[in-house]
C-alpha positions in Angstrom: 57.2 -5.2 40.4 57.9 -8.8 41.6 61.3 -8.8 39.7 62.6 -6.0 41.9 60.7 -6.0 45.2 60.1 -9.7 45.8 63.6 -10.6 44.6 64.8 -9.2 48.0 62.5 -11.7 49.8 63.1 -15.3 50.5 60.8 -17.0 48.0 60.7 -20.1 50.3 59.4 -18.1 53.2 55.7 -19.0 53.8 54.9 -15.3 54.5 56.0 -14.2 51.0 52.6 -15.2 49.5 50.8 -13.3 52.2 52.9 -10.2 51.5 52.1 -10.3 47.7 48.4 -10.6 48.4 48.4 -7.9 51.0 50.2 -5.4 48.7 47.3 -5.8 46.2 44.5 -5.4 48.7 45.8 -3.0 51.4 47.7 -0.4 49.3 47.4 2.4 51.9 49.4 0.4 54.4 52.2 -0.6 52.0 54.9 0.9 54.2 53.9 -1.2 57.2 53.7 -4.3 55.0 57.1 -3.7 53.5 58.6 -3.4 57.0 57.0 -6.7 58.1 58.1 -8.5 54.9 61.6 -7.2 55.3 61.8 -8.6 58.8 60.2 -11.9 57.9 62.8 -12.3 55.1 65.6 -11.5 57.5 66.4 -8.2 55.8 67.3 -4.9 57.4 64.3 -2.5 57.8 66.6 0.1 56.2 65.7 -1.5 52.8 62.1 -0.5 53.2 62.6 3.0 51.7 64.5 1.5 48.7 61.9 -1.2 48.2 59.0 1.3 48.4 60.7 3.6 45.9 61.1 0.7 43.4 57.4 -0.1 43.8 56.4 3.5 43.2 58.6 3.7 40.1 57.2 0.6 38.6 53.6 1.4 39.5 53.8 4.9 37.9 51.5 4.8 34.8 52.8 5.5 31.4 50.7 6.5 28.5 51.1 4.3 25.3 51.6 6.4 22.2 48.5 5.0 20.5 46.3 5.8 23.5 47.7 9.3 23.6 46.9 9.9 19.9 43.4 8.5 20.3 42.8 10.7 23.3 44.1 13.7 21.5 41.9 13.1 18.5 38.8 12.7 20.8 39.7 16.0 22.5 40.1 17.8 19.2 36.7 16.4 18.0 35.2 17.5 21.2 36.5 21.1 20.8 35.3 21.2 17.2 31.8 20.1 18.1 31.6 22.5 21.0 32.8 25.4 18.8 30.3 24.6 16.1 27.5 24.6 18.6 28.7 27.8 20.2 28.6 29.6 16.9 25.5 28.2 15.4 22.9 28.4 18.3 21.3 31.5 19.7 21.6 32.3 23.5 19.3 30.5 25.9 17.5 32.3 28.6 20.0 31.5 31.4 22.9 32.8 29.3 21.3 36.2 29.1 21.3 36.5 32.9 24.8 35.0 33.3 26.2 37.4 30.6 24.8 40.5 32.3 25.9 39.3 35.7 29.4 38.5 34.5 29.9 42.0 33.0 28.6 43.5 36.2 31.2 41.6 38.2 34.0 43.0 36.1 32.6 46.6 35.5 31.0 47.3 38.9 33.0 45.0 41.2 29.7 43.7 42.7 28.1 40.2 42.9 24.5 41.0 43.4 23.3 39.8 40.1 22.6 36.0 39.6 23.5 35.4 43.3 21.7 32.0 43.2 25.0 30.6 41.8 28.7 31.3 42.5 30.5 33.6 40.0 33.5 31.7 38.8 32.2 30.4 35.4 30.6 33.7 34.3 33.8 35.6 35.4 35.8 33.4 33.2 33.3 33.5 30.3 32.9 37.3 30.2 36.6 38.1 30.8 37.4 38.4 27.1 34.3 40.5 26.5 35.0 42.9 29.4 38.7 43.1 28.3 37.5 44.8 25.0 35.6 47.5 27.0 32.0 46.2 26.6 29.6 48.0 29.0 25.9 47.8 29.5 22.9 49.9 30.6 22.7 49.5 34.4 19.6 51.6 34.9 17.6 48.5 35.9 20.2 47.3 38.3 18.9 46.0 41.6 20.6 44.2 44.5 17.5 42.3 45.5 18.0 38.6 44.8 14.2 38.2 44.2 14.2 40.8 41.5 16.5 38.9 39.1 17.5 42.1 37.4 20.2 40.3 35.4 17.6 39.0 33.0 16.1 42.5 32.4 19.5 44.0 31.9 20.6 41.3 29.5 17.4 41.5 27.4 17.8 45.3 27.2 21.4 44.9 25.9 20.3 42.4 23.3 17.6 44.7 22.0 20.0 47.6 22.0 23.0 46.0 20.3 21.5 43.0 18.5 24.1 41.4 16.2 27.1 42.9 18.0 26.3 41.5 21.4 25.4 38.1 19.9 28.9 37.9 18.6 30.2 38.6 22.1 28.1 35.7 23.4 30.1 33.5 21.1 33.4 34.7 22.6 32.0 34.1 26.1 31.0 30.6 25.1 34.4 29.8 23.8 36.0 30.8 27.0 34.1 28.0 28.8 35.4 25.2 26.5 38.5 24.6 28.7 36.3 23.4 31.5 35.0 20.7 29.2 38.6 19.6 28.4 39.4 19.4 32.1 36.4 17.1 32.6 37.3 14.9 29.7 41.0 14.6 30.8 39.9 13.6 34.4 37.5 11.0 33.1 40.4 9.6 30.9 43.1 9.4 33.6 40.8 8.2 36.4 39.2 5.4 34.3 42.6 4.4 33.0 44.1 4.3 36.5 41.2 2.0 37.6 40.7 -0.3 34.7 43.5 0.3 32.1 44.0 2.1 28.8 40.9 0.8 27.0 38.6 1.9 29.8 40.3 5.3 29.8 39.6 5.8 26.1 36.0 4.6 26.5 35.4 7.0 29.4 36.9 9.9 27.4 34.7 9.0 24.4 31.6 8.9 26.5 32.4 12.4 27.9 33.4 13.9 24.5 30.4 12.6 22.6 27.7 12.9 25.4 24.8 15.0 24.2 24.5 16.5 27.7 28.1 17.6 27.7 28.0 18.9 24.2 24.8 20.7 24.8 25.7 22.4 28.1 29.5 22.7 27.5 28.9 25.1 24.6 26.8 27.4 26.7 27.6 30.3 29.1 26.3 28.3 32.0 28.0 26.6 35.0 26.7 23.0 34.7 29.5 21.4 32.7 32.2 23.4 34.5 30.7 22.3 37.8 30.8 18.6 36.7 34.4 19.0 35.5 35.8 20.7 38.6 33.8 18.5 40.9 35.3 15.4 39.3 38.8 17.0 39.5 38.3 17.8 43.2 37.2 14.3 44.0 40.1 12.8 42.1 42.6 14.9 44.0 40.9 14.0 47.3 41.1 10.3 46.4 44.8 10.6 45.8 45.2 12.3 49.2 43.3 9.4 50.8 45.7 6.9 49.2 48.9 8.9 50.0 48.2 11.6 52.7 50.5 14.6 52.5 50.4 18.3 53.2 50.8 19.0 49.5 48.0 16.6 48.6 45.7 18.2 51.2 46.4 21.7 49.8 45.7 20.6 46.2 42.5 18.9 47.2 41.4 21.9 49.3 42.1 24.4 46.5 40.2 22.2 43.9 37.3 21.8 46.3 37.2 25.6 46.6 37.1 26.0 42.8 34.4 23.4 42.6 32.3 25.3 45.2 32.8 28.4 43.1 31.0 26.8 40.1 27.7 25.8 41.6 26.2 25.4 45.1 25.3 21.8 44.3 28.8 20.9 45.4 28.2 22.0 49.0 27.3 18.3 49.5 31.0 17.5 49.4 31.4 19.1 52.8 29.3 16.3 54.2 30.4 13.4 51.9 34.2 13.8 52.3 34.4 13.7 56.1 32.0 10.7 56.3 34.0 8.7 53.7 37.2 9.6 55.4 35.9 8.4 58.8 34.6 5.2 57.3 38.0 4.5 55.6 39.9 5.2 58.8 37.6 2.9 60.8 38.0 0.2 58.2 41.8 0.5 57.8 42.3 0.4 61.6 40.9 -3.1 61.7 43.4 -4.2 58.9 46.6 -2.4 60.1 46.4 -3.3 63.8 47.0 -7.1 63.2 49.9 -6.2 60.9 51.4 -3.9 63.4 51.1 -6.4 66.1 52.7 -9.1 64.0 55.6 -6.8 63.3 55.9 -6.1 67.1 56.2 -9.8 67.9 59.1 -10.1 65.4 61.2 -7.6 67.2 
């Protein structure tokens, strides 16, 4: 970076060191800093766009081949372990309710069953099952949330179909594995962005080999999917905070909506995000004002 951006500055200028340090610690205001540095060095402010483009090009991360291979192997191992668990273990009690509720969403077009959690994960999980025409006995259907009819309907289906429906549980579990891959990928790129390639691989390994992730990720439940999409939404929001744009805001908003559709736990983000944004705005205003004033005095 210094070979391109700072070569345009007068290295004997006493403000050059200040500029280098401020680029590292005040990244969101880099445009203002480039303008100030260009004026301090006696350069035309028209060079700011070119200088900023050079910085963005050099700061764009590239994935070393070795790290990419290791990450791919960890992902493959993760999928193998999840698939093995999905095929070997019998359904847990929550899966019975989620399975019945998911089929009801597709067959009946209603969302009364398992209304204590949003429907995204069970819609994804039961999509391949519903596509093959599976139906259930809805005689015990009830729209009362306190009745929890999904568990009675699911238990009736297991007693009626036995081995056949257990096989369909496996297909529903496999449909949830992509959520685990999303979570692992986000852990990798976020840790790598913060602390480098080694940290990214370590974070990915912790996700892929975590007993909690392996245990819940192979089930027809929303917990791992909620963790994965919640991390994804927060990562996109962090990117928008660093570089605000309409596109970034739309991406963060869509991902926040998807996270909310996995589990009601993420309702907390509606409170956390505005508070953090206000705090950052208040903090950055105290940094950018002196910089802006110094630029004004140079005019």
